[in-house]
C-alpha positions as CSV (number, residue, x, y, z in Angstrom):
1,M,0.9,-2.3,12.8
2,E,-2.1,0.0,13.1
3,Y,-2.2,3.5,11.5
4,K,-4.8,6.1,12.2
5,N,-5.1,8.8,9.6
6,R,-6.1,12.5,10.0
7,Y,-9.8,11.6,9.6
8,G,-9.7,8.9,12.2
9,L,-9.8,6.0,9.8
10,T,-7.7,3.0,10.9
11,Y,-5.5,1.0,8.5
12,H,-3.7,-2.3,9.4
13,F,-0.4,-3.4,8.0
14,D,0.7,-7.0,8.5
15,H,3.4,-9.2,7.0
16,N,2.0,-12.0,4.9
17,D,3.4,-15.4,4.0
18,D,5.1,-14.1,0.9
19,G,7.1,-11.6,2.9
20,N,5.1,-8.6,1.6
21,I,2.7,-6.4,3.5
22,D,-1.1,-6.7,3.6
23,W,-2.8,-3.3,3.9
24,K,-6.3,-3.4,5.1
25,G,-8.8,-0.7,5.8
26,N,-11.4,1.6,4.2
27,F,-10.4,2.4,0.6
28,R,-13.8,3.9,-0.5
29,Y,-12.4,7.4,-1.1
30,T,-9.0,6.7,-2.6
31,R,-6.8,8.1,-5.4
32,F,-4.7,5.8,-7.4
33,G,-1.8,6.4,-9.8
34,F,-1.3,4.0,-12.7
35,D,1.3,3.2,-15.3
36,E,0.1,1.5,-18.4
37,I,2.6,-1.3,-19.4
38,D,1.8,-4.0,-22.0
39,D,-1.9,-3.1,-22.0
40,K,-2.1,-3.6,-18.2
41,E,-2.6,-0.9,-15.6
42,I,0.1,-1.1,-12.9
43,I,-0.7,0.7,-9.6
44,N,2.2,3.1,-8.7
45,F,0.5,4.8,-5.7
46,I,-2.4,4.5,-3.4
47,D,-3.7,7.5,-1.5
48,P,-6.8,7.0,0.7
49,S,-8.5,10.2,1.8
50,G,-6.7,11.3,4.9
51,G,-3.7,9.2,4.2
52,P,-1.4,7.3,4.3
53,F,0.0,8.0,0.8
54,I,2.1,5.1,-0.3
55,R,4.0,4.9,-3.6
56,V,6.4,2.7,-5.5
57,G,10.0,3.5,-4.3
58,M,8.9,4.5,-0.8
59,D,10.8,3.2,2.2
60,M,8.4,1.4,4.5
61,S,10.5,2.1,7.7
62,E,8.0,4.9,8.4
63,F,5.5,2.1,9.1
64,G,7.9,-0.1,11.0
65,F,8.8,-2.4,8.1
66,E,12.0,-3.1,6.3
67,G,12.1,-2.7,2.5
68,T,11.1,-0.5,-0.4
69,V,7.8,-0.6,-2.2
70,T,8.1,-2.2,-5.7
71,G,4.4,-2.6,-6.4
72,F,0.8,-3.3,-5.3
73,V,-1.5,-6.3,-5.8
74,N,-5.3,-5.6,-5.6
75,H,-7.1,-8.2,-3.6
76,K,-10.8,-7.7,-3.3
77,D,-10.7,-7.0,0.4
78,H,-7.2,-5.4,0.8
79,Y,-4.0,-4.3,-1.0
80,E,-0.8,-6.2,-0.9
81,I,2.3,-4.0,-0.8
82,V,5.1,-5.8,-2.6
83,I,8.4,-4.9,-1.1
84,D,12.1,-5.4,-2.0
85,K,13.8,-6.4,1.2
86,E,17.4,-5.7,0.1
């Protein structure tokens, strides 16, 4: 699935082999929200400039996917959106 934000930047969402969603695009100007648990920073939202804002607890049907966001994994070239499919 392709998403174009209000600044014309394009983001790509694709299912991966784990059943989660790989989110690829330009994250240069991005806000992040964190929780600190057991001395680890856990991402609870990602908000690239111009959108889309995605947070833990969000229903991914807006982007054509089933499930609710339960977390994020930072891969060097993209973010993996971990979803609960139930």
